[in-house]
C-alpha positions as CSV (number, residue, x, y, z in Angstrom):
1,M,-0.1,0.2,0.1
2,N,2.7,3.0,0.4
3,T,3.5,2.9,-2.9
4,F,-0.1,3.7,-3.7
5,H,0.0,7.3,-2.4
6,D,2.2,10.5,-2.5
7,P,4.0,11.4,-0.7
8,P,5.3,7.8,0.7
9,M,3.9,6.0,3.9
10,T,7.5,6.8,6.0
11,A,6.7,10.5,5.4
12,M,2.7,10.2,6.2
13,V,3.9,8.6,9.5
14,S,6.3,11.0,10.9
15,A,3.9,13.9,9.9
16,L,1.6,11.9,12.2
17,M,3.7,11.2,14.9
18,S,5.2,14.6,15.5
19,T,1.5,16.2,15.5
20,R,-0.1,16.4,19.3
21,Y,-3.5,18.1,19.8
22,E,-4.7,17.8,23.9
23,P,-7.5,16.8,24.2
24,G,-9.4,19.4,25.5
25,A,-9.0,21.4,22.7
26,L,-10.9,18.1,20.4
27,R,-13.2,18.2,23.1
28,A,-14.2,22.2,22.8
29,L,-14.4,21.5,18.8
30,A,-18.3,22.0,18.9
31,F,-19.5,19.4,16.5
32,P,-20.4,15.4,17.0
33,K,-17.6,13.3,16.9
34,L,-17.7,9.6,15.9
35,W,-14.4,7.1,16.3
36,I,-15.6,3.7,14.3
37,T,-13.4,0.6,15.2
38,S,-13.6,-3.2,15.4
39,T,-13.1,-6.0,17.9
40,H,-9.9,-7.3,16.1
41,D,-8.0,-4.3,15.7
42,D,-4.3,-4.8,16.7
43,L,-2.8,-1.9,16.5
44,F,-5.6,0.2,17.8
45,P,-7.9,-2.3,20.3
46,A,-11.3,-0.6,20.9
47,A,-10.7,-0.5,24.4
48,L,-8.1,2.1,23.8
49,V,-9.7,4.0,21.1
50,R,-12.5,4.1,23.9
51,E,-10.4,5.6,26.1
52,A,-9.3,8.4,23.8
53,A,-12.9,9.0,22.2
54,G,-14.0,10.1,26.0
55,A,-10.8,12.3,26.7
56,I,-12.6,14.2,23.5
57,G,-16.5,13.4,24.0
58,A,-17.0,11.0,20.8
59,T,-18.9,8.4,20.3
60,V,-17.4,4.9,19.8
61,S,-19.1,2.9,17.5
62,V,-17.1,-0.8,17.0
63,I,-17.9,-3.1,14.3
64,A,-18.1,-7.1,14.9
65,D,-15.5,-9.3,13.3
66,A,-13.4,-7.3,11.3
67,G,-9.6,-5.9,12.1
68,H,-8.1,-2.3,11.8
69,S,-9.8,-1.6,8.6
70,P,-13.0,-2.2,9.1
71,Y,-14.3,-0.2,6.2
72,F,-13.1,-2.3,4.0
73,E,-13.4,-5.1,5.8
74,R,-16.7,-4.6,6.3
75,P,-18.4,-1.8,4.4
76,D,-22.1,-2.4,4.8
77,A,-21.7,-2.7,8.5
78,W,-19.6,0.3,8.7
79,N,-21.8,2.4,7.0
80,D,-24.3,1.4,9.1
81,A,-22.6,2.5,11.9
82,L,-22.1,5.8,10.9
83,L,-25.8,6.3,8.6
84,A,-26.7,5.4,12.6
85,F,-24.6,8.3,14.2
86,V,-26.1,10.9,11.3
87,Q,-28.8,10.3,12.0
88,T,-29.0,11.0,15.9
89,V,-26.9,14.0,15.0
90,L,-29.4,15.4,12.0
91,P,-33.0,13.0,12.9
92,H,-34.4,13.8,9.7
93,A,-31.2,12.8,7.9
94,E,-31.5,9.3,5.6
């Protein structure tokens, strides 16, 4: 996958690792936040995602039987989680 994009993955990882945001600043953002994770994500386990999401006031949706890429592995479940969240934020959204 590293060859599919520009800049190379190493440059992206470096940029991500050097960027820090205080949880309070993210919590203060005046819009709803959703983090979608999965039951078999070894890189970002659901428990870790729940803890981090709690620090910024985000809603968490956990997709069962998926790994690190639930949007790819279980796209229908991913879309259902996103739609359910949007409908709670915008009750008339379909």
